[in-house]
C-alpha positions as CSV (number, residue, x, y, z in Angstrom):
1,X,-2.6,35.2,-17.0
2,X,-0.6,32.2,-16.7
3,X,-2.7,29.1,-15.5
4,X,-1.6,28.2,-11.9
5,X,0.0,25.0,-11.1
6,X,-2.2,22.7,-9.3
7,X,-0.5,21.7,-6.0
8,X,-1.8,18.9,-3.6
9,X,0.2,18.7,-0.2
10,X,-0.2,16.4,2.6
11,X,-2.3,18.4,6.0
12,X,-0.7,16.6,8.4
13,X,2.0,18.4,10.9
14,X,4.7,16.6,9.4
15,X,4.3,18.7,6.0
16,X,3.8,21.8,7.8
17,X,7.2,23.2,7.1
18,X,6.3,22.8,3.4
19,X,3.3,24.5,3.6
20,X,4.9,27.1,6.0
21,X,7.8,28.0,3.3
22,X,5.3,28.0,0.0
23,X,2.7,30.2,1.8
24,X,5.6,32.2,2.5
25,X,7.1,32.8,-0.7
26,X,6.1,34.4,-4.0
27,X,5.5,31.3,-5.2
28,X,2.2,31.3,-3.3
29,X,0.4,33.4,-6.1
30,X,1.3,31.0,-9.3
31,X,0.0,28.0,-7.4
32,X,-3.3,26.4,-6.3
33,X,-2.4,24.5,-3.1
34,X,-5.0,22.2,-1.7
35,X,-4.2,20.4,1.4
36,X,-5.3,16.4,2.3
37,X,-4.6,13.2,3.6
38,X,-2.0,11.0,1.9
39,X,-4.1,8.6,-0.1
40,X,-6.7,11.2,-1.4
41,X,-3.0,13.5,-2.2
42,X,-2.7,10.5,-4.6
43,X,-5.8,10.3,-5.9
44,X,-5.6,13.5,-7.2
45,X,-2.5,13.2,-8.5
46,X,-3.6,9.9,-10.3
47,X,-6.8,11.6,-11.6
48,X,-4.6,14.6,-13.2
49,X,-6.7,16.4,-11.2
50,X,-3.0,18.2,-9.6
51,X,0.4,18.7,-11.6
52,X,2.3,18.4,-8.3
53,X,1.9,16.3,-5.2
54,X,3.5,15.2,-1.7
55,X,3.0,11.4,-3.1
56,X,3.1,8.5,-0.5
57,X,6.4,5.9,-2.1
58,X,3.8,3.0,-1.9
59,X,1.6,4.8,-4.5
60,X,4.8,5.1,-7.1
61,X,4.0,1.8,-8.6
62,X,0.8,3.3,-9.8
63,X,1.8,5.8,-11.3
64,X,1.7,6.0,-15.2
65,X,4.3,9.0,-14.8
66,X,6.3,10.2,-11.9
67,X,8.9,12.8,-11.8
68,X,10.4,13.5,-8.3
69,X,10.9,17.3,-8.4
70,X,12.2,17.8,-5.0
71,X,14.9,17.6,-2.6
72,X,12.9,17.3,-0.2
73,X,10.1,14.5,1.4
74,X,8.7,13.2,4.5
75,X,10.7,10.6,5.9
76,X,12.2,9.5,9.5
77,X,15.4,7.4,10.8
78,X,14.9,6.2,14.0
79,X,11.4,6.8,15.3
80,X,8.9,8.8,13.3
81,X,5.8,8.8,16.3
82,X,3.0,9.5,14.1
83,X,2.9,6.2,12.3
84,X,2.2,4.0,15.3
85,X,0.7,0.0,15.7
86,X,-1.1,0.4,18.9
87,X,-3.0,-2.6,20.8
88,X,-3.9,-3.3,24.9
89,X,-1.8,-6.2,24.5
90,X,2.0,-7.6,23.3
91,X,2.3,-8.0,19.4
92,X,2.4,-11.5,19.6
93,X,-0.7,-12.0,21.0
94,X,-2.7,-9.4,18.2
95,X,-5.2,-11.5,16.3
96,X,-6.3,-8.5,13.8
97,X,-5.0,-5.3,12.9
98,X,-7.2,-2.5,11.6
99,X,-5.5,-0.3,8.9
100,X,-5.7,3.0,8.2
101,X,-7.6,4.4,5.5
102,X,-5.3,7.3,4.6
103,X,-2.2,6.3,3.9
104,X,-1.3,2.9,1.6
105,X,2.5,3.0,2.5
106,X,1.7,2.7,6.2
107,X,-0.2,-0.2,5.5
108,X,2.5,-2.0,3.3
109,X,4.8,-1.1,5.8
110,X,3.1,-2.6,8.7
111,X,2.5,-5.9,6.6
112,X,6.1,-6.1,5.9
113,X,6.6,-6.0,9.5
114,X,4.0,-8.5,10.3
115,X,5.8,-10.9,8.3
116,X,9.0,-10.4,8.5
117,X,9.8,-8.9,11.7
118,X,7.1,-10.1,14.1
119,X,6.1,-13.1,12.6
120,X,2.7,-12.9,12.7
121,X,-0.4,-13.7,10.5
122,X,-3.6,-11.6,12.1
123,X,-6.4,-10.6,10.1
124,X,-6.6,-7.5,8.6
125,X,-9.3,-5.3,8.6
126,X,-10.2,-2.3,6.4
127,X,-10.7,0.7,8.7
128,X,-13.6,3.3,8.4
129,X,-13.6,6.6,10.6
130,X,-13.7,6.1,14.5
131,X,-12.2,2.5,14.3
132,X,-9.5,3.3,17.0
133,X,-12.4,2.6,19.8
134,X,-12.1,-0.9,18.1
135,X,-8.3,-1.7,19.2
136,X,-8.7,-3.5,22.6
137,X,-8.5,-6.5,23.9
138,X,-6.3,-8.7,21.1
139,X,-7.3,-6.2,18.4
140,X,-4.6,-4.0,17.2
141,X,-4.8,-0.7,15.1
142,X,-2.6,1.3,13.0
143,X,-2.9,5.1,13.0
144,X,-1.2,7.4,11.3
145,X,-0.7,11.1,11.2
146,X,-1.7,13.8,14.2
147,X,-4.4,11.3,15.6
148,X,-0.8,8.4,16.0
149,X,0.4,12.0,17.8
150,X,-2.4,12.5,19.7
151,X,-3.9,8.5,20.8
152,X,-0.3,7.7,22.0
153,X,-0.9,7.5,25.5
154,X,-4.3,5.7,25.0
155,X,-3.1,2.4,24.6
156,X,-0.8,0.0,26.5
157,X,1.6,-1.4,23.7
158,X,2.9,1.2,21.0
159,X,5.0,0.4,18.2
160,X,6.8,3.0,16.3
161,X,6.7,1.6,12.5
162,X,9.7,3.6,11.3
163,X,11.6,2.2,14.4
164,X,10.5,-1.5,13.9
165,X,11.7,-1.1,10.2
166,X,15.2,0.1,11.3
167,X,15.7,-2.9,13.4
168,X,14.8,-5.1,10.3
169,X,17.0,-2.8,7.8
170,X,19.0,-0.2,9.1
171,X,17.8,2.4,7.0
172,X,15.6,5.2,7.6
173,X,12.2,5.4,5.8
174,X,10.8,7.6,3.6
175,X,6.9,8.0,3.5
176,X,6.4,10.7,0.9
177,X,8.1,12.5,-2.1
178,X,7.3,15.9,-4.4
179,X,6.2,14.2,-7.9
180,X,4.8,15.8,-11.1
181,X,3.0,13.9,-13.4
182,X,4.2,16.5,-16.3
183,X,7.2,18.7,-17.0
184,X,7.2,21.8,-15.2
185,X,9.0,25.3,-15.9
186,X,13.1,24.9,-14.6
187,X,12.5,28.0,-13.3
188,X,9.5,27.1,-11.6
189,X,10.7,24.0,-9.8
190,X,14.1,25.8,-8.8
191,X,11.5,28.1,-6.8
192,X,9.6,25.7,-5.7
193,X,12.2,23.9,-3.9
194,X,13.7,27.1,-2.6
195,X,10.3,27.6,-0.5
196,X,10.8,24.0,0.4
197,X,13.9,24.7,1.9
198,X,13.1,27.6,3.5
199,X,10.2,26.1,5.0
200,X,12.6,23.4,6.7
201,X,15.2,26.4,8.0
202,X,12.6,27.9,9.7
203,X,11.2,25.3,12.0
204,X,11.5,26.7,14.9
205,X,9.9,29.8,13.9
206,X,6.9,28.0,12.3
207,X,6.5,26.2,15.8
208,X,6.1,29.4,17.2
209,X,3.4,29.9,14.7
210,X,1.4,27.0,15.2
211,X,1.8,26.0,18.7
212,X,-1.1,28.2,20.0
213,X,-3.3,25.8,18.4
214,X,-5.2,23.9,20.6
215,X,-5.3,20.7,18.0
216,X,-1.5,20.8,19.0
217,X,-0.9,21.8,22.6
218,X,-0.4,18.4,23.8
219,X,2.0,17.6,21.2
220,X,5.8,18.4,22.0
221,X,6.4,19.8,18.3
222,X,10.2,20.6,19.1
223,X,10.8,16.9,19.5
224,X,8.4,15.7,17.0
225,X,10.2,18.1,14.2
226,X,13.8,17.7,15.6
227,X,14.0,14.6,16.5
228,X,11.7,12.3,14.5
229,X,10.6,14.2,11.2
230,X,13.5,14.5,8.7
231,X,13.4,16.2,5.2
232,X,16.4,16.0,3.1
233,X,15.8,13.3,0.3
234,X,19.1,12.4,0.4
235,X,20.9,9.1,-0.5
236,X,20.7,6.8,2.0
237,X,16.5,7.2,2.2
238,X,16.6,6.7,-1.6
239,X,18.2,3.8,-0.9
240,X,15.5,3.0,1.8
241,X,12.5,3.4,-0.6
242,X,14.4,1.2,-3.0
243,X,14.8,-1.9,-0.2
244,X,10.9,-1.1,0.6
245,X,9.5,-1.4,-3.0
246,X,11.9,-4.5,-3.6
247,X,10.6,-5.8,-0.4
248,X,6.7,-5.0,-1.4
249,X,7.6,-6.8,-4.3
250,X,7.6,-3.4,-6.6
251,X,9.9,-2.1,-9.1
252,X,12.6,0.9,-8.5
253,X,13.1,2.1,-11.8
254,X,11.2,5.7,-10.5
255,X,14.2,6.6,-8.6
């Protein structure tokens, strides 16, 4: 019996089409699929706990070996809705910003925007669980994933980080790509890419299956999957990753 290939995928709503495609494919019997937040997926990959993972691009410089194995990614062009800076005062009045602990990429992005776009120098605070309640007065918070979608109407000032990034660079922003830490069989990679493709191409069917879940009832799923999240890792998105990594002071040789 062949050993299953271990895969770590982000557990957020934005990765649901990938999860849907994998679970509906025959490949599901050949893989060991685990779901986690972006930071934890990267930890599993770095430790060798998994063979293949959806890795935040901000983690790329830490990878000893990284092979992008898919034509699909998690990205956005004009707005993302699930990577937000929330506050109750305008950005120029913000003095402190809590940083979401679940993604290094979003932390790097908000720090880039603070320096090069908003021209502010806030105190940066590494957040812990339940930090959302600390967002008050002149203290803001970076919130990502499903929590950002659910908290959107709780704050008076909202900054979509992809919208702000696009104002500065005119590029889309890619948050995560599928990366392998060892050479995998060509047939497996072909089947894997096909499974992701099928999931992306059946988004409406997937929405029909998940919209009854209570945790998503307040989210406009059609808008989110149609107008916010983009999945094809095309050349423009690759260029956007290169721009981001260069601004962050990293090399781009992995692309």
